[in-house]
Backbone as a printed PyTorch tensor [residue, N CA C, xyz], in Angstrom:
tensor([[[-38.5780, -25.0960,  -8.5000],
         [-39.8100, -26.7510,  -7.2270],
         [-41.1940, -25.3970,  -6.6090]],

        [[-42.0360, -26.0500,  -6.7100],
         [-43.1460, -25.6800,  -5.6530],
         [-43.2820, -25.4680,  -4.7820]],

        [[-43.8140, -24.4650,  -3.8460],
         [-44.0520, -24.3250,  -2.5730],
         [-44.9630, -25.7090,  -2.3360]],

        [[-44.1960, -26.4440,  -1.1590],
         [-44.5530, -27.4080,  -0.3030],
         [-45.2770, -27.3470,   1.2880]],

        [[-46.6990, -27.3770,   1.6170],
         [-47.1950, -26.9730,   2.5750],
         [-47.2370, -28.8340,   2.8740]],

        [[-46.9540, -28.6130,   4.8970],
         [-47.5650, -29.7750,   5.5640],
         [-48.4860, -28.6360,   6.0130]],

        [[-49.9370, -29.4110,   6.0860],
         [-50.9180, -28.7240,   7.9540],
         [-50.9720, -30.4700,   8.7890]],

        [[-50.6090, -29.2180,  10.3060],
         [-50.0960, -30.2030,  11.2370],
         [-50.7460, -30.3480,  12.5790]],

        [[-51.0030, -30.7330,  13.0210],
         [-51.1590, -30.5150,  14.5920],
         [-50.1570, -31.7840,  15.7260]],

        [[-50.2770, -31.4660,  16.7210],
         [-49.0900, -32.3050,  17.9790],
         [-49.3670, -33.0500,  17.7710]],

        [[-48.1100, -34.1140,  18.5160],
         [-48.1340, -35.4930,  18.2270],
         [-49.1170, -35.9280,  17.0770]],

        [[-48.6700, -35.9030,  16.4380],
         [-49.9560, -36.3630,  15.3530],
         [-47.9050, -37.0940,  14.0900]],

        [[-48.8840, -38.6170,  14.4760],
         [-47.6360, -40.3130,  14.3420],
         [-47.0670, -39.9270,  12.2190]],

        [[-49.2230, -39.8300,  12.1450],
         [-48.5430, -39.4740,  10.5470],
         [-47.7790, -38.4570,  10.0920]],

        [[-48.0500, -37.2770,  10.8270],
         [-47.4330, -35.9910,  10.8060],
         [-45.5370, -36.4230,  10.8220]],

        [[-45.3940, -36.2580,  11.4230],
         [-43.9520, -37.2510,  11.4250],
         [-43.4350, -37.9810,  10.7670]],

        [[-44.5530, -39.5180,   9.7230],
         [-43.8160, -39.5460,   8.7710],
         [-44.0890, -38.9990,   7.8590]],

        [[-45.3710, -37.9100,   7.3840],
         [-45.1450, -37.3930,   5.7590],
         [-43.6010, -35.6890,   6.1240]],

        [[-43.3980, -36.0230,   7.8330],
         [-42.1890, -34.6020,   7.5340],
         [-40.6960, -35.2420,   7.0960]],

        [[-40.7720, -36.3670,   8.2420],
         [-39.8010, -37.3270,   7.3130],
         [-39.2490, -38.1590,   5.5360]],

        [[-40.5790, -38.0390,   5.5280],
         [-40.6680, -38.9570,   3.8380],
         [-39.8670, -37.7220,   3.2640]],

        [[-40.6070, -36.3710,   2.8630],
         [-40.2650, -34.8410,   2.3060],
         [-38.7450, -34.6620,   2.6860]],

        [[-38.3960, -34.9530,   4.0490],
         [-37.1310, -34.0760,   4.5770],
         [-36.2770, -35.5540,   4.0000]],

        [[-36.1970, -36.6240,   3.9720],
         [-35.2440, -37.3860,   3.8090],
         [-35.2410, -37.0600,   1.7520]],

        [[-36.4130, -36.9100,   1.5400],
         [-35.8930, -36.3590,  -0.7010],
         [-35.5690, -35.3560,  -0.2420]],

        [[-35.3610, -34.8550,   0.4110],
         [-34.0400, -33.0370,   0.4100],
         [-35.3270, -31.8760,   0.1760]],

        [[-36.5760, -32.3770,   0.3910],
         [-37.7630, -31.3760,  -0.2780],
         [-38.3370, -30.6740,   0.5760]],

        [[-38.2190, -29.0660,   0.5740],
         [-38.1770, -28.2840,   1.5520],
         [-39.4200, -27.7090,   1.1770]],

        [[-40.6130, -28.0190,   2.7020],
         [-41.7250, -27.5060,   2.5760],
         [-41.6950, -26.2990,   4.3370]],

        [[-43.2460, -25.9780,   3.9170],
         [-43.3480, -25.0070,   5.6350],
         [-44.1980, -26.1840,   5.7730]],

        [[-44.6050, -25.8390,   7.3660],
         [-45.2580, -26.5220,   8.4590],
         [-46.6540, -25.3810,   9.3370]],

        [[-48.1130, -25.7200,   8.7710],
         [-48.2700, -24.8600,   9.3840],
         [-48.7970, -25.8070,  10.6120]],

        [[-48.7810, -25.9480,  12.1430],
         [-49.1470, -26.2630,  12.8040],
         [-50.3350, -25.8780,  13.0570]],

        [[-52.1170, -26.3360,  13.5530],
         [-52.5170, -25.9050,  13.7850],
         [-53.4530, -25.5820,  15.3470]],

        [[-52.4490, -27.0400,  15.8900],
         [-52.8010, -27.2470,  17.1300],
         [-53.1230, -25.4090,  17.2330]],

        [[-54.1070, -25.2310,  18.3000],
         [-55.3690, -24.0120,  18.7950],
         [-56.0640, -23.7600,  17.6090]],

        [[-55.9290, -23.7220,  16.9920],
         [-55.6750, -23.2060,  15.6950],
         [-57.2230, -23.3700,  15.4360]],

        [[-58.5400, -24.3230,  15.8730],
         [-59.3240, -24.7770,  15.6220],
         [-60.9850, -23.7010,  14.8590]],

        [[-60.3900, -23.0030,  14.2970],
         [-61.2830, -22.1770,  12.8580],
         [-60.9680, -22.2200,  11.7270]],

        [[-58.8440, -21.8190,  11.6370],
         [-58.2870, -23.0180,  10.4690],
         [-58.0620, -23.6750,  10.3880]],

        [[-58.5120, -25.2630,  10.9160],
         [-58.4630, -26.6840,  10.9190],
         [-60.1040, -26.6950,  10.1840]],

        [[-61.6500, -25.2470,  11.1030],
         [-62.4240, -26.2910,   9.9370],
         [-62.5160, -25.7150,   8.7210]],

        [[-61.9970, -24.6430,   8.5220],
         [-61.6340, -23.8870,   7.2820],
         [-60.8410, -25.1240,   6.3240]],

        [[-59.5820, -25.6630,   6.8850],
         [-58.5510, -26.0970,   6.5560],
         [-59.7020, -27.9850,   5.4490]],

        [[-60.6730, -27.8810,   6.7090],
         [-61.3450, -29.2390,   6.6100],
         [-62.3180, -29.1330,   5.7420]],

        [[-63.2830, -27.9460,   5.6770],
         [-63.7880, -27.5970,   4.1980],
         [-63.5220, -27.1530,   3.1540]],

        [[-62.0790, -26.9100,   3.4710],
         [-61.6010, -26.6240,   1.6470],
         [-61.4900, -28.3700,   0.4570]],

        [[-60.6180, -28.5580,   2.0250],
         [-60.0270, -30.6170,   1.1130],
         [-61.1910, -31.6050,   1.2670]],

        [[-62.0540, -31.3870,   1.7880],
         [-62.7620, -32.4300,   2.5160],
         [-62.7680, -33.9060,   3.2150]],

        [[-61.2100, -33.1190,   3.6340],
         [-60.7740, -34.4780,   4.4450],
         [-60.6800, -33.8940,   5.9650]],

        [[-61.0880, -35.0900,   7.1920],
         [-61.1510, -34.4340,   8.3940],
         [-59.9020, -34.9420,   9.5280]],

        [[-58.6710, -35.2480,   8.2690],
         [-57.5630, -35.1510,  10.0810],
         [-55.9870, -35.2530,   9.1780]],

        [[-55.1160, -34.9000,  10.0170],
         [-53.5910, -34.2540,   9.7880],
         [-52.4450, -36.0290,   9.4850]],

        [[-51.7750, -35.3090,   8.5860],
         [-51.3160, -33.9100,   7.8380],
         [-52.0750, -33.4340,   6.5900]],

        [[-52.0290, -32.8820,   5.5530],
         [-53.2450, -32.3710,   4.6920],
         [-51.2920, -31.4920,   3.9720]],

        [[-51.5970, -32.4260,   2.3650],
         [-50.0810, -31.5220,   1.6880],
         [-50.7470, -31.3950,   0.7970]],

        [[-50.1310, -30.2320,  -0.0610],
         [-50.3640, -29.3010,  -0.2500],
         [-49.1660, -29.7560,  -1.3470]],

        [[-48.7230, -29.5580,  -2.6570],
         [-48.1520, -29.1110,  -4.1050],
         [-48.2670, -28.0710,  -4.6230]],

        [[-47.6820, -26.9930,  -4.2890],
         [-48.6700, -25.4510,  -5.5080],
         [-49.6790, -25.4790,  -4.7620]],

        [[-49.9460, -25.2310,  -5.9330],
         [-51.5790, -25.8040,  -5.1050],
         [-52.1820, -27.2820,  -5.6380]],

        [[-51.7900, -28.2280,  -6.0140],
         [-52.1670, -29.1420,  -6.3260],
         [-52.8870, -30.5000,  -4.4800]],

        [[-53.4590, -29.8730,  -4.3870],
         [-53.8900, -31.1210,  -3.1450],
         [-53.6260, -32.6630,  -3.5590]],

        [[-52.1440, -33.1390,  -1.9710],
         [-51.8020, -33.6190,  -2.1200],
         [-52.9360, -35.6800,  -0.9570]],

        [[-53.4560, -35.4230,  -0.2420],
         [-54.0690, -35.9670,   0.5910],
         [-53.1050, -35.3220,   2.2800]],

        [[-53.2670, -37.4160,   2.3650],
         [-53.1110, -37.0320,   4.0590],
         [-50.8850, -37.7720,   3.3960]],

        [[-51.0270, -38.5430,   4.5510],
         [-49.5380, -39.6140,   4.6320],
         [-49.7600, -40.6350,   3.6910]],

        [[-51.1400, -41.1150,   3.8070],
         [-50.8230, -42.2180,   2.8010],
         [-50.6810, -42.2730,   1.1440]],

        [[-51.3050, -40.2460,   1.3670],
         [-51.5150, -40.6750,  -0.6310],
         [-49.9590, -39.8630,  -0.1650]],

        [[-49.5310, -39.2300,   0.4510],
         [-48.2380, -38.3130,   0.0560],
         [-47.1970, -40.5940,  -0.1590]],

        [[-46.8780, -41.5250,   0.6700],
         [-46.6460, -42.0160,   0.5650],
         [-46.6910, -43.1640,  -0.7590]],

        [[-47.8350, -42.6460,  -1.1670],
         [-48.2490, -43.5810,  -2.7820],
         [-47.1570, -42.6720,  -3.5890]],

        [[-47.8420, -42.1650,  -3.7640],
         [-47.1180, -40.7320,  -5.0600],
         [-46.2250, -40.6610,  -5.0060]],

        [[-45.0050, -40.9170,  -4.0410],
         [-43.3910, -40.7410,  -3.5930],
         [-43.5990, -41.8910,  -4.7520]],

        [[-43.6140, -43.8580,  -4.0090],
         [-43.2790, -44.5960,  -4.7410],
         [-43.9200, -44.4380,  -5.7980]],

        [[-44.0170, -44.0360,  -6.4690],
         [-45.0840, -44.0450,  -7.8320],
         [-44.4290, -43.0740,  -8.9800]],

        [[-43.8690, -42.3650,  -8.3520],
         [-43.0840, -41.0730,  -9.2980],
         [-43.9390, -40.6790,  -9.4060]],

        [[-44.8200, -40.5600,  -8.8150],
         [-45.5740, -38.7660,  -8.9650],
         [-45.8910, -37.1160,  -8.2670]],

        [[-45.4210, -37.6100,  -7.1920],
         [-44.3880, -36.7560,  -6.1740],
         [-43.3210, -36.2060,  -7.3310]],

        [[-41.9940, -36.5250,  -7.9760],
         [-41.0770, -35.8130,  -8.3300],
         [-41.6470, -35.4330,  -9.1460]],

        [[-42.6590, -35.6270, -10.2400],
         [-43.5970, -35.2460, -10.9660],
         [-43.8310, -33.3470, -10.9630]],

        [[-44.8650, -33.5510, -10.0620],
         [-44.9530, -32.7520,  -8.7610],
         [-44.3520, -31.2560,  -8.5360]],

        [[-43.0770, -32.0880,  -8.0240],
         [-42.1050, -31.2960,  -7.3960],
         [-40.9390, -30.7860,  -8.3930]],

        [[-41.1580, -31.1640, -10.5560],
         [-40.1620, -30.5990, -11.1770],
         [-40.9020, -29.6900, -11.8890]],

        [[-42.2610, -28.8240, -11.2810],
         [-43.1190, -28.6650, -12.0870],
         [-42.7620, -27.0960, -12.0490]],

        [[-43.2750, -26.2380, -12.8590],
         [-42.3370, -24.8910, -12.5820],
         [-43.6930, -23.8040, -11.8870]]])
């Protein structure tokens, strides 16, 4: 299973929902809390083009935020991504 990374900040309701979705599916993930790490957050925003968190990666694939994660979960695409070697 590819490594899953979830970039978050404190008090982010969509971050909580994304982590809950992954936990409920039994998907292990690394949470990278960017609270107080202004430059790291700016670098991530530049890399992805997204200005909000969570930002979720499955391996090298950038999923997006919670809404995108939820959509690919419902479509079955998340399972396909998770089952890649």
